[in-house]
Residue frames relative to the residue before (quaternion, step in Angstrom):
aa qw qx qy qz dx dy dz
M 1.0000 0.0000 0.0000 0.0000 0.00 0.00 0.00
H 0.2689 -0.7377 0.5976 0.1626 3.50 -1.22 0.58
R 0.3976 -0.6860 0.5572 0.2469 3.53 -1.14 0.69
L 0.0720 -0.7943 0.6033 -0.0019 3.56 -0.99 0.91
N 0.2485 -0.7375 0.6069 0.1611 3.57 -0.90 0.93
L 0.0651 -0.8114 0.5799 -0.0340 3.54 -0.84 1.00
T 0.1664 -0.7725 0.6053 0.0958 3.56 -0.98 0.84
I 0.0568 0.7848 -0.6124 0.0761 3.56 -0.78 1.07
D 0.5670 -0.5988 0.4274 0.3704 3.57 -1.18 0.43
E 0.7129 -0.4993 0.3121 0.3809 3.54 -1.29 0.51
E 0.6612 0.5209 -0.3115 0.4410 3.59 0.91 -0.91
L 0.6616 0.4938 -0.3017 0.4770 3.58 0.94 -0.88
Y 0.6301 0.5340 -0.3302 0.4570 3.57 1.01 -0.78
E 0.6709 0.4981 -0.3034 0.4580 3.58 0.88 -0.92
E 0.6330 0.5120 -0.3296 0.4781 3.60 1.05 -0.73
A 0.6517 0.5065 -0.3076 0.4734 3.57 0.98 -0.84
R 0.6421 0.5241 -0.3195 0.4593 3.57 1.00 -0.80
A 0.6528 0.5003 -0.3051 0.4801 3.59 1.00 -0.84
A 0.6498 0.5015 -0.3148 0.4767 3.59 0.94 -0.86
S 0.6203 0.5524 -0.3306 0.4481 3.57 1.02 -0.81
Y 0.6677 0.4954 -0.2876 0.4755 3.56 0.93 -0.91
L 0.7009 0.4827 -0.2734 0.4483 3.59 0.83 -0.99
E 0.7475 0.3893 -0.2117 0.4949 3.58 0.97 -0.83
K 0.3360 -0.7645 0.4798 0.2692 3.56 1.34 -0.14
K 0.5048 0.5751 -0.4472 0.4630 3.53 0.97 1.06
S 0.5148 -0.6098 0.4857 0.3567 3.55 -1.16 0.47
I 0.6086 -0.5294 0.4323 0.4031 3.55 -1.23 0.42
S 0.6056 0.5592 -0.3519 0.4434 3.60 1.04 -0.73
Q 0.6645 0.4959 -0.3123 0.4637 3.57 0.92 -0.85
I 0.6339 0.5230 -0.3258 0.4674 3.58 1.01 -0.80
V 0.6527 0.5026 -0.3129 0.4727 3.60 0.96 -0.85
R 0.6408 0.5190 -0.3298 0.4597 3.62 0.94 -0.84
E 0.6711 0.4943 -0.2973 0.4656 3.57 0.88 -0.95
S 0.6574 0.5179 -0.3055 0.4541 3.58 0.97 -0.87
L 0.6578 0.4991 -0.3073 0.4731 3.57 0.96 -0.85
R 0.6325 0.5271 -0.3267 0.4641 3.58 0.99 -0.82
E 0.6619 0.4958 -0.2980 0.4768 3.61 0.95 -0.90
Y 0.6290 0.5354 -0.3330 0.4548 3.59 0.98 -0.81
L 0.6927 0.4720 -0.2802 0.4678 3.57 0.83 -0.98
E 0.6246 0.5290 -0.3403 0.4629 3.59 1.05 -0.65
R 0.6568 0.5048 -0.3091 0.4672 3.61 1.01 -0.76
K 0.6977 0.4482 -0.2601 0.4946 3.59 1.12 -0.61
K 0.0551 0.8546 -0.5129 0.0604 3.57 0.91 0.94
E 0.6061 0.5682 -0.3717 0.4143 3.61 1.04 -0.66
M 0.6799 0.4656 -0.2875 0.4881 3.60 1.17 -0.46
K 0.4590 0.7305 -0.4328 0.2615 3.60 1.21 -0.33
K 0.6495 0.5090 -0.3271 0.4606 3.61 0.91 -0.85
R 0.6635 0.5003 -0.3059 0.4646 3.56 0.94 -0.87
R 0.6346 0.5207 -0.3324 0.4644 3.59 0.98 -0.80
N 0.6598 0.5091 -0.3100 0.4576 3.57 0.93 -0.87
L 0.6368 0.5191 -0.3303 0.4646 3.60 0.99 -0.78
V 0.6473 0.5093 -0.3164 0.4706 3.56 0.97 -0.85
L 0.6770 0.4987 -0.2971 0.4525 3.58 0.90 -0.89
E 0.7263 0.4317 -0.2350 0.4806 3.59 1.09 -0.67
A 0.4622 0.7016 -0.4421 0.3141 3.61 1.25 -0.19
D 0.3497 -0.7687 0.5083 0.1687 3.55 -0.95 0.95
E 0.8115 0.2179 -0.0782 0.5366 3.57 0.97 -0.78
K 0.6468 -0.5348 0.3891 0.3798 3.52 -1.24 0.54
D 0.6624 0.5091 -0.3121 0.4524 3.62 0.89 -0.92
E 0.6447 0.5155 -0.3183 0.4662 3.56 1.00 -0.84
L 0.6470 0.5206 -0.3108 0.4624 3.57 0.97 -0.85
L 0.6644 0.4981 -0.3077 0.4645 3.59 0.89 -0.89
R 0.6313 0.5236 -0.3296 0.4677 3.60 1.03 -0.76
I 0.6429 0.5217 -0.3215 0.4595 3.58 0.94 -0.87
L 0.6842 0.4940 -0.2923 0.4498 3.57 0.88 -0.90
R 0.6518 0.5153 -0.3113 0.4612 3.60 1.12 -0.64
E 0.6161 0.5928 -0.3482 0.3845 3.57 1.03 -0.78
E 0.3054 -0.7488 0.5643 0.1663 3.53 -1.02 0.85
T 0.7772 0.2559 -0.1409 0.5573 3.56 1.06 -0.70
F 0.1743 -0.7722 0.6050 0.0850 3.51 -1.14 0.68
S 0.2762 -0.7510 0.5773 0.1628 3.52 -1.05 0.76
N 0.5095 -0.6159 0.4875 0.3513 3.53 -1.20 0.42
E 0.7407 -0.4350 0.2714 0.4342 3.57 -1.29 0.18
D 0.6485 0.5209 -0.3278 0.4479 3.62 0.95 -0.81
E 0.6521 0.5027 -0.3159 0.4714 3.59 0.93 -0.87
F 0.6288 0.5415 -0.3232 0.4549 3.56 1.03 -0.86
R 0.6641 0.5089 -0.3048 0.4550 3.58 0.87 -0.95
K 0.6546 0.5007 -0.3118 0.4729 3.60 0.98 -0.85
K 0.6624 0.5287 -0.3093 0.4313 3.55 0.88 -0.98
F 0.7924 0.2863 -0.1430 0.5193 3.59 0.92 -0.85
D 0.4599 -0.7359 0.4120 0.2778 3.53 1.27 0.47
L 0.3334 0.7582 -0.4882 0.2750 3.55 0.88 1.00
């Protein structure tokens, strides 16, 4: 696990604290679950996230982030004659 410092406004914190008490879960657990659900809902970004996570070099990463369209593996192989 990684430690993450997070800044939120007072109202959101109080709501999270109340939810934590009612659900008998830590605020950290609620944040982890919420982030996991958010990333699952953003499935259209999943391919891009995976490419970023797998990028080996800074230039490759910057190119991936600039790209608006992504091709599937077959298109990639055809494009680069692999």
